[in-house]
C-alpha positions as MATLAB code, in Angstrom:
seq = 'XXXXXXXXXXXXXXXXXXXXXXXXXXXXXXXXXXXXXXXXXXXXXXXXXXXXXXXXXXXXXXXXXXXXX';
ca = [
      17.707  -72.640  -94.344;
      16.588  -69.349  -92.008;
      14.671  -68.121  -94.042;
      12.475  -71.693  -94.983;
      12.703  -73.063  -91.679;
      12.910  -71.267  -88.244;
      16.537  -70.695  -85.865;
      15.630  -72.994  -84.200;
      14.300  -75.592  -86.711;
      18.306  -75.152  -88.700;
      20.022  -75.313  -85.523;
      18.373  -78.624  -85.186;
      18.642  -80.437  -88.614;
      22.776  -78.875  -88.089;
      22.611  -80.597  -84.980;
      21.395  -83.913  -86.168;
      23.682  -84.218  -88.480;
      26.795  -83.802  -86.485;
      25.319  -86.335  -83.875;
      25.228  -88.738  -87.127;
      28.564  -87.506  -88.307;
      30.213  -87.866  -83.982;
      28.437  -91.752  -84.055;
      29.909  -92.312  -87.609;
      33.669  -91.846  -86.913;
      32.532  -93.725  -83.256;
      31.621  -97.426  -84.988;
      33.477  -96.891  -88.037;
      37.180  -94.864  -86.704;
      39.365  -97.551  -85.623;
      40.733  -97.671  -81.973;
      43.955  -96.704  -81.438;
      44.282  -95.517  -77.562;
      48.393  -96.959  -76.415;
      49.583  -97.196  -80.215;
      52.231  -95.744  -81.181;
      52.508  -92.993  -84.959;
      53.975  -96.002  -86.706;
      51.557  -98.272  -85.200;
      48.877  -95.861  -86.956;
      49.716  -95.913  -90.204;
      49.893  -99.564  -90.312;
      46.335  -99.849  -88.522;
      45.675  -97.100  -91.220;
      47.018  -98.252  -93.903;
      44.837 -100.572  -96.082;
      41.717  -99.293  -94.843;
      40.534  -98.110  -91.318;
      40.761 -101.552  -89.652;
      38.729 -101.233  -87.773;
      38.963 -105.001  -86.715;
      42.025 -104.946  -86.413;
      42.187 -102.722  -83.504;
      38.720 -103.872  -82.393;
      40.639 -107.599  -81.717;
      43.994 -105.523  -79.821;
      41.389 -103.913  -77.799;
      39.692 -106.825  -76.798;
      43.037 -108.389  -76.532;
      44.463 -105.866  -73.789;
      41.029 -105.462  -71.798;
      40.835 -109.365  -71.571;
      44.900 -109.310  -70.229;
      44.126 -106.541  -68.134;
      41.536 -108.523  -66.510;
      43.661 -111.502  -66.079;
      46.862 -109.357  -64.532;
      43.509 -108.034  -61.462;
      42.883 -111.827  -61.322;
];
């Protein structure tokens, strides 16, 4: 790539690939904040578990809002 493109463009392509990967992981990988290792294993047992983790996170945030009132 360095011969085909300039070093700046090569770095730009690499940076773009990294950003796409980061965004994909952010939206695909489930939230595991506050979970025990066994709970993370159970969450990931049947696929990615994104829907379940988002439901758990929303329930946690709702309970924090109710406690702060």
